[in-house]
DRENDO-1510 file (C-alpha; in Angstrom, 1 decimal, always signed):
<recs>
REC; n; res; u; v; w
REC; 1; UNK; +114.2; -99.7; +80.1 .
REC; 2; UNK; +111.9; -102.5; +81.6 .
REC; 3; UNK; +113.7; -102.3; +84.9 .
REC; 4; UNK; +113.4; -98.7; +84.6 .
REC; 5; UNK; +109.6; -98.8; +83.8 .
REC; 6; UNK; +108.8; -101.3; +86.4 .
REC; 7; UNK; +110.6; -98.7; +89.1 .
REC; 8; UNK; +108.9; -95.4; +87.9 .
REC; 9; UNK; +105.5; -97.9; +88.3 .
REC; 10; UNK; +106.1; -99.0; +91.7 .
REC; 11; UNK; +107.2; -95.2; +92.3 .
REC; 12; UNK; +104.0; -94.2; +91.2 .
REC; 13; UNK; +101.7; -96.9; +92.6 .
REC; 14; UNK; +103.5; -95.6; +95.7 .
REC; 15; UNK; +102.8; -91.9; +95.3 .
REC; 16; UNK; +99.3; -92.8; +95.4 .
REC; 17; UNK; +99.2; -94.8; +98.2 .
REC; 18; UNK; +98.1; -98.2; +96.2 .
REC; 19; UNK; +98.8; -101.8; +97.0 .
REC; 20; UNK; +99.6; -103.6; +94.4 .
REC; 21; UNK; +96.5; -105.2; +95.0 .
REC; 22; UNK; +94.4; -102.1; +95.2 .
REC; 23; UNK; +96.1; -101.4; +91.6 .
REC; 24; UNK; +96.0; -104.9; +90.1 .
REC; 25; UNK; +92.1; -104.2; +91.1 .
REC; 26; UNK; +91.7; -101.3; +89.1 .
REC; 27; UNK; +93.2; -103.0; +85.8 .
REC; 28; UNK; +91.8; -106.7; +86.2 .
REC; 29; UNK; +95.2; -107.8; +87.4 .
REC; 30; UNK; +96.3; -109.8; +90.0 .
REC; 31; UNK; +98.8; -108.1; +92.8 .
REC; 32; UNK; +101.5; -110.4; +92.0 .
REC; 33; UNK; +101.5; -110.0; +88.2 .
REC; 34; UNK; +101.8; -106.0; +89.1 .
REC; 35; UNK; +104.8; -106.7; +91.6 .
REC; 36; UNK; +106.5; -109.0; +88.9 .
REC; 37; UNK; +106.0; -105.5; +86.5 .
REC; 38; UNK; +107.9; -103.8; +88.4 .
REC; 39; UNK; +110.7; -106.0; +88.8 .
REC; 40; UNK; +110.5; -106.9; +85.3 .
REC; 41; UNK; +109.7; -110.5; +85.8 .
REC; 42; UNK; +107.0; -110.2; +83.9 .
REC; 43; UNK; +106.6; -108.1; +80.3 .
REC; 44; UNK; +103.5; -104.9; +80.3 .
REC; 45; UNK; +102.1; -103.6; +76.9 .
REC; 46; UNK; +100.6; -100.3; +75.4 .
REC; 47; UNK; +97.7; -101.1; +76.2 .
REC; 48; UNK; +98.2; -101.8; +79.7 .
REC; 49; UNK; +101.0; -99.2; +80.3 .
REC; 50; UNK; +98.4; -96.6; +79.1 .
REC; 51; UNK; +95.9; -98.3; +81.7 .
REC; 52; UNK; +98.7; -97.9; +84.2 .
REC; 53; UNK; +99.1; -94.5; +83.4 .
REC; 54; UNK; +95.5; -93.4; +83.9 .
REC; 55; UNK; +94.6; -95.3; +87.3 .
REC; 56; UNK; +98.2; -93.8; +89.1 .
REC; 57; UNK; +97.0; -90.4; +87.4 .
REC; 58; UNK; +100.8; -90.2; +85.9 .
REC; 59; UNK; +99.8; -88.1; +83.3 .
REC; 60; UNK; +101.3; -90.0; +80.2 .
REC; 61; UNK; +104.7; -90.2; +82.2 .
REC; 62; UNK; +104.1; -94.5; +82.1 .
REC; 63; UNK; +102.9; -93.9; +78.6 .
REC; 64; UNK; +105.7; -92.2; +77.3 .
REC; 65; UNK; +108.5; -94.6; +79.3 .
REC; 66; UNK; +106.9; -97.8; +77.7 .
REC; 67; UNK; +107.5; -96.4; +73.9 .
REC; 68; UNK; +110.7; -96.4; +74.7 .
REC; 69; UNK; +111.0; -100.0; +76.3 .
REC; 70; UNK; +109.1; -100.7; +72.9 .
REC; 71; UNK; +112.1; -99.1; +70.9 .
REC; 72; UNK; +114.4; -101.2; +72.7 .
REC; 73; UNK; +112.8; -104.4; +72.2 .
REC; 74; UNK; +112.1; -103.6; +68.1 .
REC; 75; UNK; +115.7; -102.7; +68.0 .
REC; 76; UNK; +116.7; -106.2; +69.4 .
REC; 77; UNK; +114.3; -108.0; +67.5 .
REC; 78; UNK; +114.7; -106.4; +64.0 .
REC; 79; UNK; +118.6; -107.4; +64.9 .
REC; 80; UNK; +117.2; -111.6; +65.7 .
REC; 81; UNK; +115.4; -111.0; +62.1 .
REC; 82; UNK; +118.4; -109.9; +60.1 .
REC; 83; UNK; +119.5; -113.3; +61.5 .
REC; 84; UNK; +116.8; -115.9; +60.5 .
REC; 85; UNK; +118.9; -118.8; +60.2 .
REC; 86; UNK; +120.9; -118.5; +63.7 .
REC; 87; UNK; +118.4; -119.6; +66.5 .
REC; 88; UNK; +119.2; -119.2; +69.8 .
REC; 89; UNK; +121.7; -121.9; +71.4 .
REC; 90; UNK; +118.6; -123.6; +73.6 .
REC; 91; UNK; +116.6; -124.0; +70.6 .
REC; 92; UNK; +118.9; -125.6; +67.9 .
REC; 93; UNK; +119.8; -128.0; +70.7 .
REC; 94; UNK; +117.4; -128.8; +72.6 .
REC; 95; UNK; +118.5; -131.7; +74.2 .
REC; 96; UNK; +121.9; -130.1; +76.2 .
REC; 97; UNK; +119.5; -128.3; +78.2 .
REC; 98; UNK; +117.2; -129.1; +81.1 .
REC; 99; UNK; +113.2; -129.5; +81.3 .
REC; 100; UNK; +113.1; -126.3; +83.9 .
REC; 101; UNK; +115.2; -124.3; +80.4 .
REC; 102; UNK; +114.9; -125.7; +77.3 .
REC; 103; UNK; +113.0; -123.9; +74.8 .
REC; 104; UNK; +110.7; -126.9; +73.9 .
REC; 105; UNK; +109.5; -125.6; +70.3 .
REC; 106; UNK; +111.9; -127.6; +67.5 .
REC; 107; UNK; +112.7; -125.2; +65.3 .
REC; 108; UNK; +111.8; -126.7; +62.0 .
REC; 109; UNK; +107.9; -127.3; +63.5 .
REC; 110; UNK; +107.5; -123.3; +63.9 .
REC; 111; UNK; +104.9; -121.5; +61.8 .
REC; 112; UNK; +105.9; -118.2; +60.9 .
REC; 113; UNK; +103.5; -116.7; +63.6 .
REC; 114; UNK; +105.3; -118.8; +66.5 .
REC; 115; UNK; +109.4; -117.8; +65.2 .
REC; 116; UNK; +107.8; -114.6; +64.9 .
REC; 117; UNK; +106.0; -114.3; +68.7 .
REC; 118; UNK; +109.3; -116.2; +69.5 .
REC; 119; UNK; +111.6; -113.6; +68.4 .
REC; 120; UNK; +109.9; -110.6; +70.0 .
REC; 121; UNK; +109.8; -112.3; +73.6 .
REC; 122; UNK; +113.3; -113.1; +72.9 .
REC; 123; UNK; +113.7; -109.4; +72.3 .
REC; 124; UNK; +112.3; -108.3; +75.2 .
REC; 125; UNK; +108.8; -107.5; +74.7 .
REC; 126; UNK; +107.1; -110.9; +76.2 .
REC; 127; UNK; +103.5; -109.7; +75.2 .
REC; 128; UNK; +102.4; -109.8; +71.6 .
REC; 129; UNK; +98.7; -108.5; +71.6 .
REC; 130; UNK; +96.2; -110.3; +69.5 .
REC; 131; UNK; +95.6; -108.3; +66.5 .
REC; 132; UNK; +99.5; -108.4; +66.4 .
REC; 133; UNK; +98.7; -112.0; +66.5 .
REC; 134; UNK; +96.5; -112.2; +63.8 .
REC; 135; UNK; +99.1; -110.1; +61.7 .
REC; 136; UNK; +97.0; -106.7; +61.8 .
REC; 137; UNK; +99.0; -103.5; +62.9 .
REC; 138; UNK; +98.2; -101.9; +65.7 .
REC; 139; UNK; +97.0; -102.9; +69.6 .
REC; 140; UNK; +94.9; -100.0; +70.1 .
REC; 141; UNK; +91.5; -100.9; +71.7 .
REC; 142; UNK; +88.2; -100.0; +69.5 .
REC; 143; UNK; +85.7; -98.0; +70.0 .
REC; 144; UNK; +82.9; -100.5; +70.0 .
REC; 145; UNK; +83.3; -103.8; +70.2 .
REC; 146; UNK; +82.9; -105.8; +66.8 .
REC; 147; UNK; +83.0; -109.2; +65.9 .
REC; 148; UNK; +85.8; -109.5; +64.9 .
REC; 149; UNK; +87.5; -108.3; +68.5 .
REC; 150; UNK; +85.8; -111.3; +69.5 .
REC; 151; UNK; +87.2; -113.7; +67.3 .
REC; 152; UNK; +91.0; -112.7; +67.7 .
REC; 153; UNK; +90.3; -112.8; +71.8 .
REC; 154; UNK; +89.1; -116.9; +70.7 .
REC; 155; UNK; +92.0; -117.3; +68.4 .
REC; 156; UNK; +94.4; -116.3; +71.3 .
REC; 157; UNK; +93.0; -118.6; +73.9 .
REC; 158; UNK; +93.1; -121.8; +70.9 .
REC; 159; UNK; +96.6; -120.6; +70.3 .
REC; 160; UNK; +97.4; -120.4; +74.0 .
REC; 161; UNK; +95.7; -123.6; +74.8 .
REC; 162; UNK; +97.8; -125.5; +72.1 .
REC; 163; UNK; +101.1; -124.0; +73.2 .
REC; 164; UNK; +99.9; -125.2; +77.2 .
REC; 165; UNK; +99.2; -128.8; +76.1 .
REC; 166; UNK; +102.0; -129.8; +74.2 .
REC; 167; UNK; +105.2; -127.1; +75.9 .
REC; 168; UNK; +103.8; -126.7; +79.7 .
REC; 169; UNK; +102.7; -123.6; +81.0 .
REC; 170; UNK; +105.7; -122.2; +81.9 .
REC; 171; UNK; +108.5; -120.1; +79.3 .
REC; 172; UNK; +107.0; -119.4; +76.1 .
REC; 173; UNK; +103.6; -119.8; +76.8 .
REC; 174; UNK; +103.7; -117.6; +80.2 .
REC; 175; UNK; +105.8; -114.9; +78.3 .
REC; 176; UNK; +103.4; -114.7; +75.4 .
REC; 177; UNK; +100.1; -114.8; +77.2 .
REC; 178; UNK; +99.9; -111.1; +79.4 .
REC; 179; UNK; +99.7; -108.6; +76.9 .
REC; 180; UNK; +96.9; -110.9; +75.4 .
REC; 181; UNK; +95.1; -111.2; +78.2 .
REC; 182; UNK; +95.2; -107.5; +79.4 .
REC; 183; UNK; +94.0; -106.4; +75.8 .
REC; 184; UNK; +91.2; -108.9; +76.2 .
REC; 185; UNK; +89.8; -107.8; +79.5 .
REC; 186; UNK; +90.0; -104.5; +78.5 .
REC; 187; UNK; +87.7; -105.3; +75.8 .
REC; 188; UNK; +85.2; -106.2; +79.1 .
REC; 189; UNK; +85.3; -101.7; +79.3 .
REC; 190; UNK; +84.7; -100.9; +75.8 .
REC; 191; UNK; +81.1; -100.4; +74.9 .
REC; 192; UNK; +79.6; -103.7; +73.3 .
REC; 193; UNK; +76.3; -104.2; +71.3 .
REC; 194; UNK; +73.9; -106.1; +73.7 .
REC; 195; UNK; +74.1; -108.7; +70.9 .
REC; 196; UNK; +77.7; -109.6; +71.7 .
REC; 197; UNK; +78.1; -109.4; +75.5 .
REC; 198; UNK; +77.3; -112.6; +76.2 .
REC; 199; UNK; +79.9; -113.6; +73.3 .
REC; 200; UNK; +82.4; -111.2; +74.7 .
REC; 201; UNK; +82.2; -112.0; +78.2 .
REC; 202; UNK; +82.7; -116.1; +76.9 .
REC; 203; UNK; +85.5; -115.5; +74.8 .
REC; 204; UNK; +87.7; -113.2; +77.7 .
REC; 205; UNK; +86.4; -115.9; +80.2 .
REC; 206; UNK; +87.8; -119.0; +77.9 .
REC; 207; UNK; +90.7; -116.8; +77.7 .
REC; 208; UNK; +91.4; -116.7; +81.4 .
REC; 209; UNK; +90.6; -119.9; +82.2 .
REC; 210; UNK; +93.3; -121.1; +79.5 .
REC; 211; UNK; +95.5; -118.7; +81.0 .
REC; 212; UNK; +95.1; -120.1; +84.7 .
REC; 213; UNK; +95.4; -123.5; +83.7 .
REC; 214; UNK; +98.8; -122.6; +82.4 .
REC; 215; UNK; +99.5; -120.5; +85.4 .
REC; 216; UNK; +99.1; -123.6; +87.5 .
REC; 217; UNK; +101.5; -125.8; +85.5 .
REC; 218; UNK; +103.9; -123.6; +86.0 .
REC; 219; UNK; +103.3; -122.9; +89.8 .
REC; 220; UNK; +102.5; -119.4; +89.8 .
REC; 221; UNK; +99.3; -120.0; +92.1 .
REC; 222; UNK; +98.2; -116.9; +93.0 .
REC; 223; UNK; +98.4; -115.8; +89.5 .
REC; 224; UNK; +96.0; -119.0; +88.9 .
REC; 225; UNK; +93.7; -118.6; +91.4 .
REC; 226; UNK; +93.2; -114.8; +90.1 .
REC; 227; UNK; +92.7; -115.7; +86.4 .
REC; 228; UNK; +90.4; -119.0; +87.2 .
REC; 229; UNK; +88.3; -116.5; +89.6 .
REC; 230; UNK; +87.9; -113.9; +86.3 .
REC; 231; UNK; +86.7; -116.9; +84.3 .
REC; 232; UNK; +83.8; -117.8; +86.8 .
REC; 233; UNK; +82.9; -114.5; +86.7 .
REC; 234; UNK; +82.8; -113.8; +83.1 .
REC; 235; UNK; +80.7; -116.8; +83.1 .
REC; 236; UNK; +78.3; -116.2; +85.4 .
REC; 237; UNK; +78.1; -112.6; +83.6 .
REC; 238; UNK; +77.4; -114.7; +79.9 .
REC; 239; UNK; +75.2; -117.1; +82.2 .
REC; 240; UNK; +77.0; -119.5; +80.3 .
REC; 241; UNK; +77.1; -123.4; +82.3 .
REC; 242; UNK; +79.6; -124.7; +80.4 .
REC; 243; UNK; +82.3; -122.1; +80.9 .
REC; 244; UNK; +81.3; -122.0; +84.5 .
REC; 245; UNK; +81.7; -125.8; +84.6 .
REC; 246; UNK; +85.4; -125.5; +83.1 .
REC; 247; UNK; +86.4; -122.8; +85.9 .
REC; 248; UNK; +85.5; -124.9; +88.9 .
REC; 249; UNK; +86.9; -128.0; +87.5 .
REC; 250; UNK; +90.1; -126.1; +87.2 .
REC; 251; UNK; +90.0; -124.3; +90.7 .
REC; 252; UNK; +89.2; -127.5; +92.0 .
REC; 253; UNK; +92.4; -129.4; +90.3 .
REC; 254; UNK; +94.7; -126.0; +91.3 .
REC; 255; UNK; +93.2; -126.5; +95.4 .
REC; 256; UNK; +94.0; -130.4; +95.1 .
REC; 257; UNK; +97.5; -130.3; +93.9 .
REC; 258; UNK; +98.8; -127.8; +96.3 .
REC; 259; UNK; +97.4; -129.5; +99.3 .
REC; 260; UNK; +93.9; -128.4; +99.8 .
REC; 261; UNK; +91.6; -131.1; +98.4 .
REC; 262; UNK; +88.7; -129.9; +101.2 .
REC; 263; UNK; +88.7; -126.8; +99.1 .
REC; 264; UNK; +88.7; -128.5; +95.6 .
REC; 265; UNK; +86.1; -130.5; +96.6 .
REC; 266; UNK; +83.8; -127.5; +97.5 .
REC; 267; UNK; +84.8; -126.1; +94.0 .
REC; 268; UNK; +83.8; -129.2; +92.1 .
REC; 269; UNK; +80.4; -129.8; +94.3 .
REC; 270; UNK; +79.7; -126.2; +93.2 .
REC; 271; UNK; +80.5; -126.7; +89.1 .
REC; 272; UNK; +78.4; -129.4; +90.0 .
REC; 273; UNK; +75.4; -127.2; +90.6 .
REC; 274; UNK; +72.4; -127.5; +88.6 .
REC; 275; UNK; +74.3; -130.5; +86.5 .
REC; 276; UNK; +71.3; -131.0; +84.8 .
REC; 277; UNK; +72.4; -128.1; +82.6 .
REC; 278; UNK; +75.9; -129.7; +81.7 .
REC; 279; UNK; +76.7; -132.8; +79.5 .
REC; 280; UNK; +77.9; -136.0; +80.6 .
REC; 281; UNK; +81.3; -135.2; +79.6 .
REC; 282; UNK; +81.3; -132.1; +81.9 .
REC; 283; UNK; +79.8; -134.0; +84.6 .
REC; 284; UNK; +82.3; -136.2; +84.6 .
REC; 285; UNK; +85.0; -134.4; +84.1 .
REC; 286; UNK; +83.8; -132.6; +87.8 .
REC; 287; UNK; +83.1; -135.7; +89.0 .
REC; 288; UNK; +86.5; -137.0; +88.6 .
REC; 289; UNK; +88.1; -133.8; +90.7 .
REC; 290; UNK; +85.7; -135.1; +93.2 .
REC; 291; UNK; +87.2; -138.3; +93.3 .
REC; 292; UNK; +90.6; -136.9; +93.6 .
REC; 293; UNK; +89.8; -135.0; +96.5 .
REC; 294; UNK; +88.4; -137.8; +98.7 .
REC; 295; UNK; +91.6; -139.7; +97.1 .
REC; 296; UNK; +93.7; -137.5; +98.6 .
REC; 297; UNK; +91.7; -137.1; +102.0 .
REC; 298; UNK; +92.2; -141.0; +102.0 .
REC; 299; UNK; +87.9; -141.4; +101.4 .
REC; 300; UNK; +88.7; -145.1; +99.8 .
REC; 301; UNK; +85.0; -145.8; +99.5 .
REC; 302; UNK; +83.6; -142.3; +98.8 .
REC; 303; UNK; +86.0; -142.0; +95.9 .
REC; 304; UNK; +85.1; -145.6; +94.3 .
REC; 305; UNK; +81.6; -144.7; +94.6 .
REC; 306; UNK; +82.4; -141.2; +92.9 .
REC; 307; UNK; +84.5; -142.6; +90.2 .
REC; 308; UNK; +81.7; -145.2; +89.7 .
REC; 309; UNK; +79.4; -142.3; +88.8 .
REC; 310; UNK; +81.2; -140.6; +86.8 .
REC; 311; UNK; +82.6; -143.9; +84.5 .
REC; 312; UNK; +78.1; -143.9; +84.8 .
REC; 313; UNK; +78.2; -140.0; +83.3 .
REC; 314; UNK; +81.1; -140.6; +80.4 .
REC; 315; UNK; +79.3; -144.0; +79.1 .
REC; 316; UNK; +76.6; -141.1; +78.2 .
REC; 317; UNK; +78.7; -138.8; +76.5 .
REC; 318; UNK; +78.0; -138.0; +73.1 .
REC; 319; UNK; +79.7; -136.7; +70.1 .
REC; 320; UNK; +79.3; -133.1; +69.3 .
REC; 321; UNK; +77.1; -132.2; +72.1 .
REC; 322; UNK; +80.0; -130.2; +74.2 .
REC; 323; UNK; +81.9; -127.0; +73.5 .
REC; 324; UNK; +84.7; -126.9; +71.5 .
REC; 325; UNK; +87.0; -126.6; +74.6 .
REC; 326; UNK; +85.9; -129.8; +75.9 .
REC; 327; UNK; +87.4; -131.4; +72.9 .
REC; 328; UNK; +90.5; -132.5; +75.6 .
REC; 329; UNK; +87.7; -134.7; +77.7 .
REC; 330; UNK; +87.9; -137.9; +75.4 .
REC; 331; UNK; +88.5; -141.9; +76.8 .
REC; 332; UNK; +92.4; -141.2; +77.0 .
REC; 333; UNK; +91.1; -138.2; +79.3 .
REC; 334; UNK; +88.6; -140.0; +81.3 .
REC; 335; UNK; +90.9; -142.7; +82.2 .
REC; 336; UNK; +94.0; -140.5; +83.2 .
REC; 337; UNK; +91.8; -138.6; +85.8 .
REC; 338; UNK; +90.4; -141.5; +87.2 .
REC; 339; UNK; +93.6; -143.5; +87.3 .
REC; 340; UNK; +95.2; -140.5; +89.1 .
REC; 341; UNK; +93.1; -140.7; +91.7 .
REC; 342; UNK; +92.9; -144.2; +92.1 .
REC; 343; UNK; +96.6; -144.4; +92.2 .
REC; 344; UNK; +96.7; -142.0; +95.8 .
REC; 345; UNK; +94.3; -145.0; +97.3 .
REC; 346; UNK; +96.8; -147.7; +95.6 .
REC; 347; UNK; +99.9; -145.9; +97.2 .
REC; 348; UNK; +97.7; -145.2; +100.0 .
REC; 349; UNK; +96.8; -149.2; +100.3 .
REC; 350; UNK; +100.2; -150.7; +99.8 .
REC; 351; UNK; +101.5; -149.7; +102.9 .
REC; 352; UNK; +100.7; -152.5; +104.0 .
REC; 353; UNK; +99.6; -154.5; +101.1 .
REC; 354; UNK; +95.9; -156.1; +101.2 .
REC; 355; UNK; +93.9; -158.0; +98.4 .
REC; 356; UNK; +91.6; -154.8; +98.6 .
REC; 357; UNK; +94.7; -153.0; +97.7 .
REC; 358; UNK; +96.1; -155.4; +95.0 .
REC; 359; UNK; +92.6; -154.5; +93.2 .
REC; 360; UNK; +92.9; -150.7; +93.2 .
REC; 361; UNK; +96.4; -151.4; +91.3 .
REC; 362; UNK; +95.2; -152.9; +89.0 .
REC; 363; UNK; +92.7; -150.4; +88.2 .
REC; 364; UNK; +94.7; -148.2; +88.9 .
REC; 365; UNK; +97.3; -149.2; +86.0 .
REC; 366; UNK; +94.7; -150.7; +83.6 .
REC; 367; UNK; +93.2; -146.8; +83.7 .
REC; 368; UNK; +96.6; -145.2; +83.2 .
REC; 369; UNK; +97.6; -147.9; +80.8 .
REC; 370; UNK; +94.4; -146.7; +78.5 .
REC; 371; UNK; +95.3; -143.0; +79.0 .
REC; 372; UNK; +99.1; -143.3; +77.6 .
REC; 373; UNK; +97.7; -145.6; +74.6 .
REC; 374; UNK; +94.9; -143.1; +73.6 .
REC; 375; UNK; +96.2; -139.7; +74.1 .
REC; 376; UNK; +96.9; -138.2; +70.6 .
REC; 377; UNK; +100.0; -136.2; +69.9 .
REC; 378; UNK; +98.7; -132.7; +71.0 .
REC; 379; UNK; +97.9; -133.8; +74.4 .
REC; 380; UNK; +101.9; -134.4; +75.5 .
REC; 381; UNK; +101.8; -133.1; +79.5 .
REC; 382; UNK; +98.8; -135.9; +79.9 .
REC; 383; UNK; +100.4; -138.7; +78.4 .
REC; 384; UNK; +103.6; -137.6; +80.3 .
REC; 385; UNK; +102.1; -137.4; +83.6 .
REC; 386; UNK; +100.1; -140.3; +83.0 .
REC; 387; UNK; +103.0; -142.2; +82.4 .
REC; 388; UNK; +104.9; -140.9; +85.5 .
REC; 389; UNK; +102.5; -142.1; +87.8 .
REC; 390; UNK; +102.4; -145.5; +85.7 .
REC; 391; UNK; +105.8; -145.9; +86.9 .
REC; 392; UNK; +105.2; -144.7; +90.5 .
REC; 393; UNK; +102.9; -147.5; +91.3 .
REC; 394; UNK; +104.5; -149.9; +88.9 .
REC; 395; UNK; +107.7; -149.2; +91.3 .
REC; 396; UNK; +106.1; -149.1; +94.5 .
REC; 397; UNK; +104.4; -152.2; +94.1 .
REC; 398; UNK; +107.4; -154.6; +92.6 .
REC; 399; UNK; +107.9; -154.5; +89.3 .
REC; 400; UNK; +111.1; -152.3; +88.8 .
REC; 401; UNK; +111.8; -153.6; +85.5 .
REC; 402; UNK; +108.6; -152.5; +83.9 .
REC; 403; UNK; +108.4; -149.1; +86.3 .
REC; 404; UNK; +111.9; -148.3; +84.4 .
REC; 405; UNK; +110.9; -148.8; +80.7 .
REC; 406; UNK; +107.7; -146.8; +81.2 .
REC; 407; UNK; +109.9; -144.0; +83.4 .
REC; 408; UNK; +112.0; -143.6; +80.2 .
REC; 409; UNK; +109.4; -143.4; +78.1 .
REC; 410; UNK; +107.5; -140.4; +79.9 .
REC; 411; UNK; +110.8; -138.5; +81.1 .
REC; 412; UNK; +111.4; -138.5; +76.6 .
REC; 413; UNK; +108.4; -136.6; +76.7 .
REC; 414; UNK; +108.7; -134.8; +80.1 .
REC; 415; UNK; +111.7; -133.5; +78.5 .
REC; 416; UNK; +110.1; -131.4; +75.9 .
REC; 417; UNK; +108.2; -129.6; +78.4 .
REC; 418; UNK; +108.4; -126.7; +80.7 .
REC; 419; UNK; +106.2; -128.3; +83.7 .
REC; 420; UNK; +106.4; -127.8; +86.9 .
REC; 421; UNK; +103.8; -130.6; +87.7 .
REC; 422; UNK; +106.0; -132.6; +85.2 .
REC; 423; UNK; +109.0; -132.2; +87.7 .
REC; 424; UNK; +107.1; -132.3; +90.8 .
REC; 425; UNK; +106.0; -135.9; +89.4 .
REC; 426; UNK; +109.3; -137.3; +87.9 .
REC; 427; UNK; +110.7; -136.3; +91.6 .
REC; 428; UNK; +108.2; -138.2; +93.1 .
REC; 429; UNK; +109.3; -141.1; +90.9 .
REC; 430; UNK; +112.7; -140.8; +92.0 .
REC; 431; UNK; +111.8; -141.0; +95.5 .
REC; 432; UNK; +109.9; -144.3; +95.4 .
REC; 433; UNK; +112.4; -145.5; +93.6 .
REC; 434; UNK; +115.1; -144.9; +96.0 .
REC; 435; UNK; +114.8; -148.1; +97.8 .
REC; 436; UNK; +115.5; -150.1; +95.1 .
REC; 437; UNK; +118.3; -148.1; +93.1 .
REC; 438; UNK; +120.5; -151.0; +93.8 .
REC; 439; UNK; +119.6; -152.1; +90.6 .
REC; 440; UNK; +121.6; -150.6; +88.0 .
REC; 441; UNK; +118.3; -150.2; +85.5 .
REC; 442; UNK; +117.0; -148.2; +88.3 .
REC; 443; UNK; +120.0; -145.8; +89.7 .
REC; 444; UNK; +119.8; -145.3; +85.6 .
REC; 445; UNK; +116.5; -144.0; +85.7 .
REC; 446; UNK; +117.1; -141.8; +88.8 .
REC; 447; UNK; +120.2; -140.3; +87.7 .
REC; 448; UNK; +118.1; -139.3; +83.9 .
REC; 449; UNK; +115.5; -138.0; +86.2 .
REC; 450; UNK; +118.0; -135.9; +88.2 .
REC; 451; UNK; +120.0; -134.9; +85.3 .
REC; 452; UNK; +116.8; -133.9; +83.2 .
REC; 453; UNK; +115.5; -132.0; +85.7 .
REC; 454; UNK; +118.9; -130.1; +86.8 .
REC; 455; UNK; +120.6; -129.9; +84.1 .
</recs>
């Protein structure tokens, strides 16, 4: 039924002479997401189906067809609920699958909400509305935005951010998010009291940024840019400089990751406009993005100068002065971010080795070690990324024994994630380790990386 819906959606779109991008603009989605709904690679929901129906003038055809999709999914979900003791093989035996396939949730750790959401996803409805997530009965849009509606958007963004940090941006996190996002952005078209408007745009913008960061981690880069630009636009509409800084930070990081450091630097510097309105942590966060861009471009002195500015800014941070979503930016995150910037310089300076390069290596190692030690339990991905970078640096600079030990610890955590960023980092470690693979422990690490990624 989902495939049938996708075919009909494409037929209506082509009949109206609209591109996927043009239709996406009408319903607050990217053209890429419209394409994936048409291919049944991404789920829809009742609110989105109704919006697509209106945008295409389908006269209710798409809305009625989506009810058939939901009926089919309800049947599958009902069958799953009748056998609560039996979970899919990839859940009950997580070690049997590799990083790109396994479900990361230990069944014993699931809350009832998380288990219900998973069963809904595997049953075919990959998106649960905020109202259903909150335990309410329907996902129809209100006639007037209420505080309760905004609170549900905040709840959705917090839950998705929690899952993304613990398990990466792929799998259940991505599948669960589309319906949440569309319901939230649809609220922007609903009548809203003046005193709630800024909070509504802030809440929706925060959800969009969480979605963008998650899509970035899953390497769905077009979607990521779309979500992050929506987040930035919502921040502008809300007049929220803190939210704007967050959007610019993620836009910068994604651009740097995909090989556009100059663009990333522009985003980061844009985020620092009127830095007097930002907290020391927010300034440090954006300065670290600048440092990572400079490092990718080989600007050693400028990287070190900006890292120094970031350290100075972070030293002035005080408890209680930041918005809730900045809670992740603690001592561990600061050292991880600066350590990643110095990592790039340290690798560049290792060929050939120089005294200055050795000092960079020591500084990068120290910062990454602090990050690994201080990252708290919810930040599995951040700790794994720092651990992989540390192992790569140790391997590249001639300490394969410690590199293997650190690398194996990082792989223990990488195996819990569905993160393509983590995959790329461990593949980089495997490549750096290749010249030393005559050592049995290095060869075993490289083989473990291969099986973890490809199983």
